N, CA, C and O atoms as a GROMACS GRO file, in nm:
protein
  612
    1UNK      N    1   0.078  -0.109   0.000
    1UNK     CA    2   0.002  -0.001   0.003
    1UNK      C    3   0.085   0.125   0.004
    1UNK      O    4   0.055   0.218  -0.070
    2UNK      N    5   0.187   0.131   0.085
    2UNK     CA    6   0.277   0.247   0.094
    2UNK      C    7   0.339   0.269  -0.038
    2UNK      O    8   0.356   0.383  -0.081
    3UNK      N    9   0.384   0.131  -0.124
    3UNK     CA   10   0.452   0.180  -0.250
    3UNK      C   11   0.350   0.228  -0.342
    3UNK      O   12   0.387   0.313  -0.423
    4UNK      N   13   0.220   0.189  -0.346
    4UNK     CA   14   0.131   0.262  -0.436
    4UNK      C   15   0.122   0.418  -0.393
    4UNK      O   16   0.126   0.507  -0.478
    5UNK      N   17   0.112   0.435  -0.290
    5UNK     CA   18   0.101   0.578  -0.232
    5UNK      C   19   0.231   0.667  -0.271
    5UNK      O   20   0.225   0.786  -0.304
    6UNK      N   21   0.341   0.597  -0.262
    6UNK     CA   22   0.465   0.664  -0.290
    6UNK      C   23   0.472   0.692  -0.436
    6UNK      O   24   0.524   0.797  -0.474
    7UNK      N   25   0.422   0.603  -0.523
    7UNK     CA   26   0.417   0.617  -0.683
    7UNK      C   27   0.332   0.733  -0.710
    7UNK      O   28   0.368   0.824  -0.785
    8UNK      N   29   0.197   0.729  -0.635
    8UNK     CA   30   0.128   0.840  -0.680
    8UNK      C   31   0.172   0.979  -0.624
    8UNK      O   32   0.147   1.081  -0.688
    9UNK      N   33   0.232   0.981  -0.512
    9UNK     CA   34   0.305   1.107  -0.461
    9UNK      C   35   0.402   1.161  -0.566
    9UNK      O   36   0.386   1.273  -0.613
   10UNK      N   37   0.504   1.082  -0.604
   10UNK     CA   38   0.598   1.099  -0.699
   10UNK      C   39   0.552   1.139  -0.830
   10UNK      O   40   0.607   1.232  -0.890
   11UNK      N   41   0.451   1.071  -0.878
   11UNK     CA   42   0.376   1.112  -1.007
   11UNK      C   43   0.306   1.253  -1.003
   11UNK      O   44   0.307   1.327  -1.102
   12UNK      N   45   0.250   1.286  -0.891
   12UNK     CA   46   0.196   1.417  -0.861
   12UNK      C   47   0.307   1.532  -0.859
   12UNK      O   48   0.298   1.642  -0.913
   13UNK      N   49   0.408   1.482  -0.787
   13UNK     CA   50   0.516   1.596  -0.782
   13UNK      C   51   0.585   1.612  -0.901
   13UNK      O   52   0.633   1.722  -0.929
   14UNK      N   53   0.598   1.506  -0.981
   14UNK     CA   54   0.647   1.517  -1.120
   14UNK      C   55   0.585   1.621  -1.203
   14UNK      O   56   0.645   1.706  -1.268
   15UNK      N   57   0.432   1.602  -1.191
   15UNK     CA   58   0.366   1.667  -1.281
   15UNK      C   59   0.353   1.811  -1.234
   15UNK      O   60   0.332   1.899  -1.317
   16UNK      N   61   0.366   1.838  -1.103
   16UNK     CA   62   0.369   1.989  -1.069
   16UNK      C   63   0.511   2.049  -1.095
   16UNK      O   64   0.516   2.170  -1.117
   17UNK      N   65   0.614   1.983  -1.094
   17UNK     CA   66   0.753   2.020  -1.121
   17UNK      C   67   0.774   2.041  -1.273
   17UNK      O   68   0.872   2.107  -1.309
   18UNK      N   69   0.694   1.992  -1.358
   18UNK     CA   70   0.726   2.002  -1.488
   18UNK      C   71   0.706   2.143  -1.530
   18UNK      O   72   0.630   2.213  -1.463
   19UNK      N   73   0.769   2.193  -1.639
   19UNK     CA   74   0.758   2.327  -1.677
   19UNK      C   75   0.629   2.338  -1.737
   19UNK      O   76   0.584   2.252  -1.813
   20UNK      N   77   0.566   2.448  -1.704
   20UNK     CA   78   0.422   2.487  -1.773
   20UNK      C   79   0.449   2.527  -1.926
   20UNK      O   80   0.550   2.584  -1.969
   21UNK      N   81   0.352   2.489  -1.988
   21UNK     CA   82   0.349   2.523  -2.146
   21UNK      C   83   0.330   2.655  -2.166
   21UNK      O   84   0.244   2.708  -2.096
   22UNK      N   85   0.390   2.723  -2.246
   22UNK     CA   86   0.367   2.850  -2.286
   22UNK      C   87   0.234   2.863  -2.382
   22UNK      O   88   0.190   2.762  -2.436
   23UNK      N   89   0.184   2.965  -2.397
   23UNK     CA   90   0.082   2.965  -2.481
   23UNK      C   91   0.098   2.924  -2.627
   23UNK      O   92   0.006   2.870  -2.689
   24UNK      N   93   0.210   2.949  -2.677
   24UNK     CA   94   0.237   2.891  -2.807
   24UNK      C   95   0.243   2.743  -2.810
   24UNK      O   96   0.221   2.687  -2.918
   25UNK      N   97   0.268   2.677  -2.709
   25UNK     CA   98   0.282   2.537  -2.710
   25UNK      C   99   0.151   2.467  -2.689
   25UNK      O  100   0.137   2.348  -2.717
   26UNK      N  101   0.062   2.536  -2.643
   26UNK     CA  102  -0.075   2.470  -2.610
   26UNK      C  103  -0.144   2.442  -2.749
   26UNK      O  104  -0.129   2.524  -2.840
   27UNK      N  105  -0.214   2.338  -2.768
   27UNK     CA  106  -0.306   2.322  -2.895
   27UNK      C  107  -0.443   2.377  -2.871
   27UNK      O  108  -0.526   2.315  -2.805
   28UNK      N  109  -0.466   2.493  -2.923
   28UNK     CA  110  -0.584   2.549  -2.906
   28UNK      C  111  -0.649   2.630  -3.031
   28UNK      O  112  -0.582   2.718  -3.085
   29UNK      N  113  -0.775   2.601  -3.075
   29UNK     CA  114  -0.812   2.669  -3.203
   29UNK      C  115  -0.793   2.829  -3.195
   29UNK      O  116  -0.828   2.894  -3.096
   30UNK      N  117  -0.737   2.881  -3.299
   30UNK     CA  118  -0.717   3.008  -3.315
   30UNK      C  119  -0.850   3.090  -3.294
   30UNK      O  120  -0.955   3.050  -3.346
   31UNK      N  121  -0.845   3.200  -3.219
   31UNK     CA  122  -0.963   3.292  -3.209
   31UNK      C  123  -1.010   3.333  -3.352
   31UNK      O  124  -0.936   3.376  -3.440
   32UNK      N  125  -1.148   3.313  -3.361
   32UNK     CA  126  -1.230   3.346  -3.495
   32UNK      C  127  -1.207   3.238  -3.583
   32UNK      O  128  -1.223   3.265  -3.702
   33UNK      N  129  -1.173   3.122  -3.555
   33UNK     CA  130  -1.187   2.997  -3.646
   33UNK      C  131  -1.259   2.898  -3.582
   33UNK      O  132  -1.237   2.864  -3.466
   34UNK      N  133  -1.351   2.846  -3.662
   34UNK     CA  134  -1.440   2.726  -3.625
   34UNK      C  135  -1.350   2.608  -3.616
   34UNK      O  136  -1.253   2.602  -3.691
   35UNK      N  137  -1.373   2.516  -3.532
   35UNK     CA  138  -1.298   2.395  -3.535
   35UNK      C  139  -1.311   2.287  -3.654
   35UNK      O  140  -1.225   2.216  -3.706
   36UNK      N  141  -1.459   2.301  -3.679
   36UNK     CA  142  -1.503   2.219  -3.783
   36UNK      C  143  -1.534   2.322  -3.904
   36UNK      O  144  -1.543   2.442  -3.875
   37UNK      N  145  -1.551   2.283  -4.032
   37UNK     CA  146  -1.583   2.350  -4.143
   37UNK      C  147  -1.737   2.407  -4.109
   37UNK      O  148  -1.816   2.340  -4.042
   38UNK      N  149  -1.770   2.531  -4.161
   38UNK     CA  150  -1.904   2.597  -4.146
   38UNK      C  151  -1.983   2.546  -4.248
   38UNK      O  152  -1.927   2.515  -4.353
   39UNK      N  153  -2.118   2.531  -4.234
   39UNK     CA  154  -2.203   2.486  -4.315
   39UNK      C  155  -2.225   2.573  -4.440
   39UNK      O  156  -2.203   2.694  -4.432
   40UNK      N  157  -2.268   2.516  -4.555
   40UNK     CA  158  -2.309   2.578  -4.667
   40UNK      C  159  -2.458   2.529  -4.711
   40UNK      O  160  -2.512   2.423  -4.678
   41UNK      N  161  -2.505   2.622  -4.788
   41UNK     CA  162  -2.646   2.561  -4.839
   41UNK      C  163  -2.625   2.577  -5.012
   41UNK      O  164  -2.522   2.607  -5.072
   42UNK      N  165  -2.755   2.547  -5.065
   42UNK     CA  166  -2.751   2.545  -5.217
   42UNK      C  167  -2.694   2.670  -5.273
   42UNK      O  168  -2.611   2.663  -5.363
   43UNK      N  169  -2.735   2.790  -5.224
   43UNK     CA  170  -2.716   2.908  -5.279
   43UNK      C  171  -2.576   2.929  -5.270
   43UNK      O  172  -2.523   2.972  -5.373
   44UNK      N  173  -2.508   2.910  -5.175
   44UNK     CA  174  -2.346   2.921  -5.151
   44UNK      C  175  -2.281   2.837  -5.239
   44UNK      O  176  -2.191   2.880  -5.312
   45UNK      N  177  -2.319   2.707  -5.241
   45UNK     CA  178  -2.254   2.606  -5.326
   45UNK      C  179  -2.253   2.642  -5.494
   45UNK      O  180  -2.159   2.641  -5.574
   46UNK      N  181  -2.385   2.670  -5.512
   46UNK     CA  182  -2.403   2.714  -5.677
   46UNK      C  183  -2.318   2.852  -5.698
   46UNK      O  184  -2.233   2.872  -5.786
   47UNK      N  185  -2.352   2.926  -5.615
   47UNK     CA  186  -2.276   3.063  -5.636
   47UNK      C  187  -2.139   3.054  -5.647
   47UNK      O  188  -2.084   3.093  -5.751
   48UNK      N  189  -2.060   2.998  -5.534
   48UNK     CA  190  -1.917   2.973  -5.552
   48UNK      C  191  -1.870   2.899  -5.677
   48UNK      O  192  -1.769   2.928  -5.741
   49UNK      N  193  -1.965   2.792  -5.707
   49UNK     CA  194  -1.906   2.726  -5.848
   49UNK      C  195  -1.929   2.812  -5.955
   49UNK      O  196  -1.862   2.797  -6.057
   50UNK      N  197  -2.021   2.910  -5.946
   50UNK     CA  198  -2.016   3.012  -6.062
   50UNK      C  199  -1.910   3.103  -6.054
   50UNK      O  200  -1.857   3.140  -6.159
   51UNK      N  201  -1.868   3.147  -5.944
   51UNK     CA  202  -1.745   3.232  -5.937
   51UNK      C  203  -1.611   3.151  -5.974
   51UNK      O  204  -1.515   3.199  -6.034
   52UNK      N  205  -1.623   3.030  -5.929
   52UNK     CA  206  -1.496   2.957  -5.969
   52UNK      C  207  -1.477   2.933  -6.125
   52UNK      O  208  -1.372   2.940  -6.188
   53UNK      N  209  -1.596   2.907  -6.169
   53UNK     CA  210  -1.602   2.890  -6.330
   53UNK      C  211  -1.555   3.036  -6.407
   53UNK      O  212  -1.497   3.036  -6.515
   54UNK      N  213  -1.587   3.145  -6.338
   54UNK     CA  214  -1.545   3.274  -6.417
   54UNK      C  215  -1.418   3.285  -6.381
   54UNK      O  216  -1.341   3.318  -6.471
   55UNK      N  217  -1.375   3.266  -6.273
   55UNK     CA  218  -1.217   3.277  -6.241
   55UNK      C  219  -1.130   3.185  -6.320
   55UNK      O  220  -1.020   3.224  -6.359
   56UNK      N  221  -1.174   3.068  -6.346
   56UNK     CA  222  -1.112   2.971  -6.427
   56UNK      C  223  -1.117   3.018  -6.577
   56UNK      O  224  -1.010   3.011  -6.637
   57UNK      N  225  -1.205   3.057  -6.632
   57UNK     CA  226  -1.222   3.098  -6.758
   57UNK      C  227  -1.134   3.231  -6.791
   57UNK      O  228  -1.085   3.246  -6.903
   58UNK      N  229  -1.119   3.315  -6.701
   58UNK     CA  230  -1.031   3.438  -6.712
   58UNK      C  231  -0.891   3.438  -6.660
   58UNK      O  232  -0.807   3.524  -6.688
   59UNK      N  233  -0.873   3.339  -6.584
   59UNK     CA  234  -0.731   3.339  -6.502
   59UNK      C  235  -0.608   3.359  -6.598
   59UNK      O  236  -0.528   3.450  -6.578
   60UNK      N  237  -0.597   3.272  -6.701
   60UNK     CA  238  -0.488   3.298  -6.786
   60UNK      C  239  -0.492   3.430  -6.853
   60UNK      O  240  -0.384   3.485  -6.873
   61UNK      N  241  -0.609   3.493  -6.894
   61UNK     CA  242  -0.594   3.596  -6.946
   61UNK      C  243  -0.537   3.727  -6.869
   61UNK      O  244  -0.484   3.825  -6.922
   62UNK      N  245  -0.561   3.704  -6.736
   62UNK     CA  246  -0.509   3.806  -6.642
   62UNK      C  247  -0.362   3.773  -6.627
   62UNK      O  248  -0.284   3.868  -6.632
   63UNK      N  249  -0.309   3.638  -6.608
   63UNK     CA  250  -0.187   3.608  -6.570
   63UNK      C  251  -0.081   3.640  -6.697
   63UNK      O  252   0.036   3.672  -6.678
   64UNK      N  253  -0.138   3.626  -6.819
   64UNK     CA  254  -0.050   3.659  -6.917
   64UNK      C  255  -0.071   3.797  -6.986
   64UNK      O  256  -0.025   3.832  -7.095
   65UNK      N  257  -0.154   3.872  -6.898
   65UNK     CA  258  -0.171   4.035  -6.929
   65UNK      C  259  -0.223   4.047  -7.061
   65UNK      O  260  -0.177   4.135  -7.133
   66UNK      N  261  -0.314   3.969  -7.104
   66UNK     CA  262  -0.391   3.964  -7.227
   66UNK      C  263  -0.531   4.009  -7.214
   66UNK      O  264  -0.605   4.010  -7.313
   67UNK      N  265  -0.574   4.047  -7.094
   67UNK     CA  266  -0.724   4.069  -7.088
   67UNK      C  267  -0.750   4.220  -7.127
   67UNK      O  268  -0.690   4.311  -7.070
   68UNK      N  269  -0.835   4.239  -7.220
   68UNK     CA  270  -0.870   4.393  -7.256
   68UNK      C  271  -0.930   4.456  -7.139
   68UNK      O  272  -0.986   4.384  -7.055
   69UNK      N  273  -0.925   4.569  -7.126
   69UNK     CA  274  -0.986   4.662  -7.002
   69UNK      C  275  -1.142   4.632  -7.001
   69UNK      O  276  -1.194   4.591  -6.897
   70UNK      N  277  -1.213   4.652  -7.110
   70UNK     CA  278  -1.366   4.596  -7.087
   70UNK      C  279  -1.386   4.481  -7.047
   70UNK      O  280  -1.468   4.458  -6.958
   71UNK      N  281  -1.316   4.388  -7.105
   71UNK     CA  282  -1.332   4.242  -7.060
   71UNK      C  283  -1.324   4.236  -6.907
   71UNK      O  284  -1.412   4.184  -6.838
   72UNK      N  285  -1.201   4.299  -6.855
   72UNK     CA  286  -1.181   4.285  -6.709
   72UNK      C  287  -1.295   4.344  -6.634
   72UNK      O  288  -1.338   4.286  -6.534
   73UNK      N  289  -1.349   4.465  -6.679
   73UNK     CA  290  -1.453   4.525  -6.614
   73UNK      C  291  -1.573   4.427  -6.588
   73UNK      O  292  -1.630   4.410  -6.481
   74UNK      N  293  -1.600   4.362  -6.715
   74UNK     CA  294  -1.719   4.262  -6.712
   74UNK      C  295  -1.695   4.137  -6.634
   74UNK      O  296  -1.788   4.071  -6.588
   75UNK      N  297  -1.584   4.109  -6.622
   75UNK     CA  298  -1.534   3.990  -6.551
   75UNK      C  299  -1.549   4.024  -6.396
   75UNK      O  300  -1.598   3.941  -6.320
   76UNK      N  301  -1.509   4.139  -6.355
   76UNK     CA  302  -1.511   4.176  -6.203
   76UNK      C  303  -1.672   4.191  -6.169
   76UNK      O  304  -1.728   4.149  -6.068
   77UNK      N  305  -1.724   4.253  -6.266
   77UNK     CA  306  -1.876   4.281  -6.246
   77UNK      C  307  -1.976   4.148  -6.235
   77UNK      O  308  -2.073   4.140  -6.159
   78UNK      N  309  -1.934   4.053  -6.322
   78UNK     CA  310  -1.999   3.928  -6.322
   78UNK      C  311  -1.981   3.859  -6.174
   78UNK      O  312  -2.074   3.813  -6.108
   79UNK      N  313  -1.838   3.863  -6.134
   79UNK     CA  314  -1.819   3.810  -5.983
   79UNK      C  315  -1.896   3.870  -5.897
   79UNK      O  316  -1.955   3.803  -5.812
   80UNK      N  317  -1.910   4.007  -5.905
   80UNK     CA  318  -1.972   4.090  -5.794
   80UNK      C  319  -2.124   4.053  -5.788
   80UNK      O  320  -2.182   4.048  -5.679
   81UNK      N  321  -2.192   4.027  -5.911
   81UNK     CA  322  -2.329   3.987  -5.923
   81UNK      C  323  -2.348   3.853  -5.859
   81UNK      O  324  -2.444   3.830  -5.785
   82UNK      N  325  -2.257   3.763  -5.887
   82UNK     CA  326  -2.269   3.628  -5.829
   82UNK      C  327  -2.245   3.633  -5.654
   82UNK      O  328  -2.301   3.561  -5.572
   83UNK      N  329  -2.149   3.737  -5.629
   83UNK     CA  330  -2.141   3.723  -5.471
   83UNK      C  331  -2.263   3.802  -5.416
   83UNK      O  332  -2.302   3.782  -5.301
   84UNK      N  333  -2.316   3.882  -5.489
   84UNK     CA  334  -2.435   3.947  -5.428
   84UNK      C  335  -2.561   3.854  -5.423
   84UNK      O  336  -2.639   3.852  -5.328
   85UNK      N  337  -2.572   3.777  -5.537
   85UNK     CA  338  -2.666   3.662  -5.537
   85UNK      C  339  -2.665   3.567  -5.410
   85UNK      O  340  -2.756   3.535  -5.334
   86UNK      N  341  -2.541   3.534  -5.413
   86UNK     CA  342  -2.510   3.437  -5.296
   86UNK      C  343  -2.564   3.506  -5.161
   86UNK      O  344  -2.644   3.442  -5.093
   87UNK      N  345  -2.527   3.617  -5.125
   87UNK     CA  346  -2.574   3.690  -5.009
   87UNK      C  347  -2.704   3.696  -4.986
   87UNK      O  348  -2.756   3.671  -4.878
   88UNK      N  349  -2.772   3.735  -5.105
   88UNK     CA  350  -2.927   3.752  -5.115
   88UNK      C  351  -3.001   3.625  -5.087
   88UNK      O  352  -3.104   3.618  -5.021
   89UNK      N  353  -2.941   3.527  -5.143
   89UNK     CA  354  -3.031   3.372  -5.145
   89UNK      C  355  -2.979   3.290  -5.027
   89UNK      O  356  -3.052   3.197  -4.992
   90UNK      N  357  -2.870   3.309  -4.964
   90UNK     CA  358  -2.827   3.210  -4.849
   90UNK      C  359  -2.922   3.212  -4.739
   90UNK      O  360  -2.997   3.307  -4.719
   91UNK      N  361  -2.918   3.108  -4.667
   91UNK     CA  362  -2.992   3.096  -4.533
   91UNK      C  363  -2.890   3.080  -4.414
   91UNK      O  364  -2.915   3.041  -4.300
   92UNK      N  365  -2.770   3.119  -4.467
   92UNK     CA  366  -2.665   3.109  -4.345
   92UNK      C  367  -2.696   3.220  -4.258
   92UNK      O  368  -2.768   3.313  -4.295
   93UNK      N  369  -2.636   3.212  -4.126
   93UNK     CA  370  -2.639   3.323  -4.034
   93UNK      C  371  -2.513   3.307  -3.932
   93UNK      O  372  -2.433   3.213  -3.933
   94UNK      N  373  -2.514   3.413  -3.848
   94UNK     CA  374  -2.409   3.401  -3.751
   94UNK      C  375  -2.273   3.388  -3.814
   94UNK      O  376  -2.256   3.450  -3.919
   95UNK      N  377  -2.177   3.319  -3.767
   95UNK     CA  378  -2.049   3.292  -3.796
   95UNK      C  379  -2.021   3.270  -3.936
   95UNK      O  380  -1.937   3.328  -4.004
   96UNK      N  381  -2.109   3.169  -3.973
   96UNK     CA  382  -2.077   3.117  -4.119
   96UNK      C  383  -2.111   3.243  -4.222
   96UNK      O  384  -2.030   3.273  -4.310
   97UNK      N  385  -2.230   3.312  -4.208
   97UNK     CA  386  -2.259   3.432  -4.272
   97UNK      C  387  -2.155   3.546  -4.277
   97UNK      O  388  -2.136   3.611  -4.380
   98UNK      N  389  -2.087   3.567  -4.158
   98UNK     CA  390  -1.991   3.666  -4.130
   98UNK      C  391  -1.860   3.622  -4.213
   98UNK      O  392  -1.800   3.702  -4.286
   99UNK      N  393  -1.824   3.501  -4.198
   99UNK     CA  394  -1.687   3.448  -4.252
   99UNK      C  395  -1.727   3.437  -4.415
   99UNK      O  396  -1.632   3.455  -4.490
  100UNK      N  397  -1.852   3.411  -4.476
  100UNK     CA  398  -1.888   3.406  -4.611
  100UNK      C  399  -1.862   3.554  -4.654
  100UNK      O  400  -1.783   3.587  -4.742
  101UNK      N  401  -1.934   3.631  -4.585
  101UNK     CA  402  -1.911   3.784  -4.645
  101UNK      C  403  -1.763   3.834  -4.656
  101UNK      O  404  -1.723   3.899  -4.753
  102UNK      N  405  -1.683   3.800  -4.547
  102UNK     CA  406  -1.541   3.833  -4.555
  102UNK      C  407  -1.477   3.766  -4.667
  102UNK      O  408  -1.410   3.833  -4.746
  103UNK      N  409  -1.492   3.644  -4.682
  103UNK     CA  410  -1.446   3.578  -4.807
  103UNK      C  411  -1.492   3.631  -4.934
  103UNK      O  412  -1.411   3.655  -5.023
  104UNK      N  413  -1.603   3.649  -4.948
  104UNK     CA  414  -1.650   3.702  -5.077
  104UNK      C  415  -1.605   3.850  -5.107
  104UNK      O  416  -1.594   3.886  -5.224
  105UNK      N  417  -1.578   3.933  -5.006
  105UNK     CA  418  -1.524   4.057  -5.013
  105UNK      C  419  -1.384   4.057  -5.067
  105UNK      O  420  -1.347   4.142  -5.148
  106UNK      N  421  -1.307   3.963  -5.023
  106UNK     CA  422  -1.190   3.949  -5.064
  106UNK      C  423  -1.174   3.922  -5.213
  106UNK      O  424  -1.091   3.980  -5.283
  107UNK      N  425  -1.264   3.826  -5.256
  107UNK     CA  426  -1.268   3.791  -5.398
  107UNK      C  427  -1.308   3.904  -5.486
  107UNK      O  428  -1.244   3.936  -5.586
  108UNK      N  429  -1.416   3.963  -5.446
  108UNK     CA  430  -1.460   4.091  -5.533
  108UNK      C  431  -1.363   4.200  -5.534
  108UNK      O  432  -1.342   4.264  -5.637
  109UNK      N  433  -1.290   4.230  -5.402
  109UNK     CA  434  -1.204   4.327  -5.401
  109UNK      C  435  -1.078   4.289  -5.498
  109UNK      O  436  -1.038   4.368  -5.584
  110UNK      N  437  -1.021   4.163  -5.475
  110UNK     CA  438  -0.928   4.129  -5.566
  110UNK      C  439  -0.943   4.137  -5.711
  110UNK      O  440  -0.852   4.176  -5.784
  111UNK      N  441  -1.062   4.097  -5.754
  111UNK     CA  442  -1.090   4.083  -5.884
  111UNK      C  443  -1.145   4.233  -5.951
  111UNK      O  444  -1.154   4.266  -6.069
  112UNK      N  445  -1.175   4.303  -5.838
  112UNK     CA  446  -1.205   4.458  -5.884
  112UNK      C  447  -1.064   4.518  -5.916
  112UNK      O  448  -1.053   4.600  -6.007
  113UNK      N  449  -0.966   4.483  -5.848
  113UNK     CA  450  -0.827   4.519  -5.905
  113UNK      C  451  -0.784   4.464  -6.022
  113UNK      O  452  -0.682   4.504  -6.077
  114UNK      N  453  -0.853   4.375  -6.067
  114UNK     CA  454  -0.822   4.326  -6.201
  114UNK      C  455  -0.873   4.417  -6.314
  114UNK      O  456  -0.817   4.435  -6.422
  115UNK      N  457  -0.993   4.472  -6.269
  115UNK     CA  458  -1.058   4.575  -6.368
  115UNK      C  459  -1.005   4.712  -6.354
  115UNK      O  460  -0.996   4.783  -6.454
  116UNK      N  461  -0.973   4.751  -6.248
  116UNK     CA  462  -0.911   4.876  -6.210
  116UNK      C  463  -0.811   4.889  -6.118
  116UNK      O  464  -0.838   4.930  -6.005
  117UNK      N  465  -0.681   4.853  -6.154
  117UNK     CA  466  -0.569   4.838  -6.066
  117UNK      C  467  -0.533   4.972  -5.998
  117UNK      O  468  -0.548   5.079  -6.058
  118UNK      N  469  -0.488   4.965  -5.875
  118UNK     CA  470  -0.464   5.082  -5.813
  118UNK      C  471  -0.306   5.098  -5.777
  118UNK      O  472  -0.235   5.007  -5.820
  119UNK      N  473  -0.248   5.193  -5.710
  119UNK     CA  474  -0.121   5.180  -5.679
  119UNK      C  475  -0.100   5.091  -5.569
  119UNK      O  476   0.007   5.032  -5.558
  120UNK      N  477  -0.196   5.074  -5.485
  120UNK     CA  478  -0.185   4.972  -5.379
  120UNK      C  479  -0.218   4.823  -5.404
  120UNK      O  480  -0.176   4.738  -5.326
  121UNK      N  481  -0.300   4.788  -5.521
  121UNK     CA  482  -0.318   4.667  -5.558
  121UNK      C  483  -0.320   4.649  -5.714
  121UNK      O  484  -0.406   4.700  -5.785
  122UNK      N  485  -0.227   4.580  -5.756
  122UNK     CA  486  -0.216   4.582  -5.914
  122UNK      C  487  -0.323   4.447  -5.957
  122UNK      O  488  -0.384   4.373  -5.879
  123UNK      N  489  -0.323   4.444  -6.076
  123UNK     CA  490  -0.401   4.342  -6.135
  123UNK      C  491  -0.373   4.196  -6.094
  123UNK      O  492  -0.459   4.115  -6.060
  124UNK      N  493  -0.228   4.169  -6.102
  124UNK     CA  494  -0.189   4.039  -6.056
  124UNK      C  495  -0.194   4.030  -5.891
  124UNK      O  496  -0.228   3.923  -5.840
  125UNK      N  497  -0.168   4.117  -5.828
  125UNK     CA  498  -0.197   4.121  -5.684
  125UNK      C  499  -0.327   4.090  -5.646
  125UNK      O  500  -0.346   4.007  -5.556
  126UNK      N  501  -0.442   4.160  -5.718
  126UNK     CA  502  -0.575   4.130  -5.697
  126UNK      C  503  -0.617   3.996  -5.730
  126UNK      O  504  -0.692   3.935  -5.654
  127UNK      N  505  -0.575   3.945  -5.835
  127UNK     CA  506  -0.587   3.803  -5.872
  127UNK      C  507  -0.534   3.707  -5.770
  127UNK      O  508  -0.596   3.604  -5.742
  128UNK      N  509  -0.421   3.740  -5.715
  128UNK     CA  510  -0.348   3.645  -5.610
  128UNK      C  511  -0.454   3.660  -5.477
  128UNK      O  512  -0.480   3.563  -5.406
  129UNK      N  513  -0.502   3.774  -5.457
  129UNK     CA  514  -0.574   3.787  -5.330
  129UNK      C  515  -0.708   3.710  -5.361
  129UNK      O  516  -0.754   3.652  -5.262
  130UNK      N  517  -0.772   3.698  -5.466
  130UNK     CA  518  -0.886   3.649  -5.515
  130UNK      C  519  -0.877   3.490  -5.509
  130UNK      O  520  -0.971   3.417  -5.478
  131UNK      N  521  -0.747   3.448  -5.546
  131UNK     CA  522  -0.710   3.290  -5.546
  131UNK      C  523  -0.689   3.254  -5.424
  131UNK      O  524  -0.726   3.141  -5.390
  132UNK      N  525  -0.623   3.345  -5.324
  132UNK     CA  526  -0.600   3.302  -5.180
  132UNK      C  527  -0.726   3.280  -5.092
  132UNK      O  528  -0.732   3.195  -5.004
  133UNK      N  529  -0.828   3.368  -5.128
  133UNK     CA  530  -0.955   3.340  -5.080
  133UNK      C  531  -1.039   3.228  -5.109
  133UNK      O  532  -1.113   3.168  -5.030
  134UNK      N  533  -1.018   3.204  -5.239
  134UNK     CA  534  -1.075   3.079  -5.307
  134UNK      C  535  -1.022   2.952  -5.232
  134UNK      O  536  -1.102   2.866  -5.195
  135UNK      N  537  -0.915   2.944  -5.214
  135UNK     CA  538  -0.831   2.849  -5.156
  135UNK      C  539  -0.868   2.821  -5.028
  135UNK      O  540  -0.872   2.706  -4.985
  136UNK      N  541  -0.900   2.937  -4.950
  136UNK     CA  542  -0.936   2.920  -4.811
  136UNK      C  543  -1.089   2.852  -4.805
  136UNK      O  544  -1.124   2.782  -4.711
  137UNK      N  545  -1.176   2.884  -4.921
  137UNK     CA  546  -1.303   2.855  -4.886
  137UNK      C  547  -1.332   2.707  -4.862
  137UNK      O  548  -1.433   2.687  -4.794
  138UNK      N  549  -1.266   2.601  -4.902
  138UNK     CA  550  -1.284   2.457  -4.869
  138UNK      C  551  -1.238   2.450  -4.721
  138UNK      O  552  -1.294   2.373  -4.643
  139UNK      N  553  -1.145   2.523  -4.684
  139UNK     CA  554  -1.087   2.493  -4.538
  139UNK      C  555  -1.185   2.553  -4.436
  139UNK      O  556  -1.194   2.506  -4.323
  140UNK      N  557  -1.254   2.652  -4.473
  140UNK     CA  558  -1.355   2.730  -4.374
  140UNK      C  559  -1.484   2.682  -4.398
  140UNK      O  560  -1.565   2.704  -4.307
  141UNK      N  561  -1.529   2.616  -4.507
  141UNK     CA  562  -1.673   2.580  -4.527
  141UNK      C  563  -1.680   2.442  -4.582
  141UNK      O  564  -1.597   2.395  -4.659
  142UNK      N  565  -1.788   2.381  -4.536
  142UNK     CA  566  -1.834   2.237  -4.583
  142UNK      C  567  -1.899   2.238  -4.717
  142UNK      O  568  -2.022   2.241  -4.727
  143UNK      N  569  -1.826   2.237  -4.810
  143UNK     CA  570  -1.903   2.231  -4.958
  143UNK      C  571  -1.848   2.109  -5.032
  143UNK      O  572  -1.738   2.115  -5.087
  144UNK      N  573  -1.923   1.994  -5.035
  144UNK     CA  574  -1.892   1.875  -5.096
  144UNK      C  575  -1.875   1.883  -5.243
  144UNK      O  576  -1.814   1.792  -5.301
  145UNK      N  577  -1.925   1.985  -5.309
  145UNK     CA  578  -1.925   2.002  -5.461
  145UNK      C  579  -1.801   2.090  -5.491
  145UNK      O  580  -1.775   2.100  -5.611
  146UNK      N  581  -1.726   2.150  -5.410
  146UNK     CA  582  -1.625   2.227  -5.446
  146UNK      C  583  -1.492   2.154  -5.508
  146UNK      O  584  -1.453   2.045  -5.466
  147UNK      N  585  -1.435   2.216  -5.600
  147UNK     CA  586  -1.316   2.167  -5.661
  147UNK      C  587  -1.216   2.272  -5.669
  147UNK      O  588  -1.244   2.387  -5.703
  148UNK      N  589  -1.107   2.235  -5.640
  148UNK     CA  590  -0.992   2.345  -5.623
  148UNK      C  591  -0.970   2.398  -5.757
  148UNK      O  592  -0.990   2.326  -5.854
  149UNK      N  593  -0.926   2.529  -5.772
  149UNK     CA  594  -0.891   2.577  -5.899
  149UNK      C  595  -0.805   2.498  -5.978
  149UNK      O  596  -0.839   2.476  -6.094
  150UNK      N  597  -0.690   2.448  -5.932
  150UNK     CA  598  -0.597   2.381  -5.992
  150UNK      C  599  -0.650   2.238  -6.060
  150UNK      O  600  -0.593   2.180  -6.152
  151UNK      N  601  -0.761   2.196  -5.999
  151UNK     CA  602  -0.801   2.064  -6.030
  151UNK      C  603  -0.858   2.056  -6.175
  151UNK      O  604  -0.874   1.947  -6.230
  152UNK      N  605  -0.887   2.165  -6.231
  152UNK     CA  606  -0.964   2.188  -6.357
  152UNK      C  607  -0.886   2.150  -6.478
  152UNK      O  608  -0.927   2.064  -6.557
  153UNK      N  609  -0.757   2.224  -6.496
  153UNK     CA  610  -0.680   2.179  -6.595
  153UNK      C  611  -0.630   2.044  -6.624
  153UNK      O  612  -0.559   2.024  -6.722
   0.00000   0.00000   0.00000
């Protein structure tokens, strides 16, 4: 009995004397991030597929700097219309809706720079910003229909 008690005391002492983990060493979800992907609905899935299709169709024109200015404006406007449709039709709420709005804003802002580059955001930087947001989409949202941009070619 005393040997069991001695083992327990030593185990407790060892646990108490162990160095405390710093905040960086603890495994905790980052603030503002859901542990599991957020839900989607038909409006989000079909709208994101439409945006993906528009980006795929126009991507190489932007990267090869062969997109005429009027085409760039139509491209950005079409993506904005799709983003607005998603937000108008979706039944998402709370954190899912907030994250969706932020993601769509990144895409629209990025592709807006394709149509109207600024000193702060070139057309290529804008396309990269939109690409990054679209790459984050399947990590943040549960959309079984989503295919990465690279999976198409």
